[in-house]
N, C-alpha and C positions, 0 to 999 in steps of 0.2 A: 376454456384454460389457453392460459397465455403462453404463447411460445417465446423461449430467451435463446438469448444469443451470448455465449460469453467469449470474451478475446482476452488472450493472455491466459488461456487453460492448462499452460505445461508450465506455468511459473508456481511460486512456494506454495502463494494464496490460491491462485488459479484451479492448481490440479485436487487440493481439496476442497475446493469451491463446489468444484464439478461433482463430484462424489456425494458432500452434503445436502445437495440442492436434490439427487435424486432419490436420496433418502427420504427428505422431506415432501416433495412434491415429486412422488415417482410419474406422476399423471402429465404433468407437463412437459412439453416439448422440450429438449435441453439440445442447440446446436453447442459444438465446440470448435471455433477457429483456431489454426495452429498450424505452422512451418513443418514440424519434428514429427517424420512418419513413423519413426519408431515408439513412437507415445502412443499409437493405435490400439497397441492390445491392452493398456491399462486401460484407454475410453471406452473400448469395448466391455472390460469386464464391471465399468461402475455404471454399466447401460447409458450410458449418453446416445440421445437417439438418432443424433446425426453428427457425423466429423468432416468439415470443408478443410481443406488443404490449402495454404495459402500466406503471403505475407502480408505487411500492413502498405507495400510498394502495390501492391493489386489491389488501385484505390477503387475503379468501377466497383468490384469484388464487396470490398469491406463495406462499400457506400450500399450496395444493395440488400447485401444480409442486412444493414442496421436498418433499412427500410423496410423490410419484408418481417420481422421479428417485435414482437409487442414489448420485451423486456428486452435492452441490451443492458451488458453488465461488461465496461471497460476495467478490465484487471491487468490490461498489458501495461500501461506505461501513465504515470503520473507527469509526464515532463513534458510529450510529444503532442504539441497544440495543433500540428496537421493534422494528426490521427483524430484529436477529440474532436475538431470542425468537421474530418470527415465525416465522422458516427454522427453528427446533428444535421450535419444537411440532409444526411439519408431520412434521418429519423422525421425531419422535420416537410419531408416530402410524402410522407405517408397519405392518403388519398383521405378525404373526410368522411365515408363510410366506414372505415378502419377506427376501432379503437388508437386511443390517444397513446402514442408510446413512451414509455419510461426507458430513461438514461440511467443505472447505478455507476459510480465513478468512484473510483478508489484514487485515494490522494494519502498523503504523508504530513506528519508533523512537523517536517522540516520547512513547513511555511512560516511556523511560529519559533523560529528562533531568536534572538534578541540581539543578532550581531554583534556579541561581546570580541574582545579581541584578544582577550588577558587567558581567559579558559577561568575564569575564576567564579564562584556563585555571586549573581548580584540580586540581592533581596530585594532590589527597585525595579527589578524586569515586570515585564505584563504577564498577567497570566492569561491564558487564552481560554474562554469559555463557549462550549457548543449550544450552554442555556442562554448566550447573549446575541441576539440577532444582529446587535451593532458592531459585534467583536467579526461575526462572520463579515459582514461588508467591508469592512475594512481589508478584507482579504484584496490583493494586487497582482498583477501581471508580476510585479518584480521580484515575489516571494519565489522560494522554490518551484512549487507547485502552482506557481499562480497562471501561468501559460495554459494549464487546461482550467484551473477551479474556477477562471473568471468566465470563459466560454460556458461553462455547463450553469452555474448560476444564472449566467443572461438568459439562455435558453430557458432556465426553467421561470423566468421572469415574465419572458415573452408569453410563455402559458401553450406552446404549440406541441409540447410537449414536458411530460411530468420530469423532474430531477430530483436526486439522491445522490449526496456527497459521504462517503465515509472515509473520513482523515486516519490514518493507520499510526500509532508508532514504531519505532522502530522495532519491524518485526525480526524474529526469533522463532524457530521450529527445524524439522525438517522436513526435506521435499516428499509429497506423497511415491513417487515410484524413482526408479534410476539412479545407479552412484554417483551420476553427476548430472543429477537435475539441479534445479536453480534451489540456492541456498537464500535467496532473497537480496533485495538492492539493498539493504544497512548493514548486512555482513559483505556484501560485496564488494561495497564500497573500501569498509574497514580494513578487511584480510586484504583488497588490492594495493591501500596506501603502504599497511604494515610490509608488505611483501617488496614495494618497490624501494624504502626506505632500508629494508633487511633488521627492521625491528617494530616495535608498538609502541607510538606516540601519545603525550596526552602534552597539554599546552597550560602553562602556567602552575598552579597548585593543583590543578586538574578536578576543583571543585565544583566547576559549572555542571549544569543536568542536563539529563538525557533522558527521555519518557521511550519507554517501551511495552510492546504487548506479543504475546505468543500467538502463534498461526491458530492455534486449537481454539483460544480464547475469541479470536476475531474471525474467524470463519462461520461459527453459529449463529453471530450478532449480523453479518453480512446477510446469511439465510434468512431470517426474519425479515431483514427489510425487505429483502425480495419477496416474500409471501406476502409483504405489506403491502408492497407497491404492485402486486398483481391481484389482490381481492378488495382493497380499500382504495376510496378517491383519495388523490392526494390533499394534506389537510396543511393550511397556511400558504406563506411563502416560500420560494426555492431556498432563504437564508435560514428559514425553520425546520429545514430539511437536510440539514447539516449536520452531523456527527463526529465526534470527537473518540476515538478508541484507544485507551490507554492502560496500561497493568501499572506494573512498576516503573518510578523514576529511580536512579540512583546516578552520583558523581561518575564522571568522566575518567577519573583515576582509578576508579574502580572497574568501568569498564574495562579499561588496557592493559589493566594487571589480570586479571580473569580472560583476557583473548591472548595476551600476550604468551603465559602458561600453555594453553592450548595448541599456538602456532610455534613453539618450540619444540615442544611433543612431537609435533609434525614434521620437523626440518626446516621450518618455514623462516623462521627471523634466528637472531644468533644470540637472542637472551630469553629468559622466562621472563625476566623484570620489564616492566617498559620505562622508557626515557623519556623526562622531561626535553620539549624543543618549545621554539616560539612559534607564532602561530605561520608567519613567515614560511620558516624551515617546513610546514606541514603541505608544500607545493604550490597548485594550483585549482580552482575547480570551486564546490561545493563542500569536500570535505573538510579542508581548512578553518571554512565559517562552521559547521557544526561541530568538531571537536573544540575549537575557542568559545564558543558558544554556551547559552543555557536555551532548554527545551521547555517550557513551562506550558503545561495543557491541564485544563480540567473537560471532563466527558458526563459532565451533569444531564446532560440530554440522553444521551447513549445508556446512561446509566438506569435511568426513568424508562426508559425503551426496555429492561433488561441487561443490558451487558453487564456480566459479574467475572472479573478474571480469576482464575483458578489453578492455571497450570505453573508451574516451577518456573521461578528467576530465568531471565535471560545468563545471569553469571553461573548458572547452574547448567544449563539448557545447551549453551553452548560447546559444553566437553562432549555432548554425542551430538550434538547438528554440527559441528565442524568437524570433530573429532574421527567422525565415521564417513565424512566428507572425503570424495576423492577428487584431488585436484589436478 
């Protein structure tokens, strides 16, 4: 039975994933690596076999744990190139007498925005499909998550380790534990922007498209890929083991409208209605590119592997996700 290391165990996806892996593969030894010792009680309840406390600055520890385990799941960061290269270097040092290690990396569909600047839907925008290896080969280090995706794909092609990438759309849902536990990267980005501005923005006419997925739809699929990785020889190239996982897509203005009502109720913004702004007024960093652009993806390969979204729309679930969160 393969040993599994989960990095990012206390995050929105990671905490749900730890519990789901132990439900589906109770005999597989699971190590959870995280810094927050207040999470120990939760991970003891979900029967994690081993807890290791540390941070990603503990480079020797991260590298040795990656080398030691048969399957490493990076649910910690889709942006940190130093972390992913450290994991890969450790895994590629496994002795030849050990089984080939497998890295399962969680990425994000921010890779696939069209970098529009108007906030309007563009019918000419490329639709990225995980069933087309040529699309996946176009992933580069200039994309939002390219700094981590590219090294993982290159490592998979080298063949010293097997790799799988699961690319999640903007993820909704509640954390598995704690009143201040993670809401997830997407919520944190957009709520942070709104709090800074004092209102929830949208760009242009707000018809640009965002793709979303609920954590409780995403996690069972990730667990399935963990099972595949632990029981089957990897098939095809590293590019063929890239899965885009998304449920609903909707216009940014609809997203902003729903978010404004929730944040206004919590006293975090000045109006229950979103406000139209230019892209430049959205500040700096990735968020202004996200809300001004289109994110058009298809997960035909993931669907063929069994992914099927059933959870409520993010426009509905955010009322509970954010409404019950303690800021």
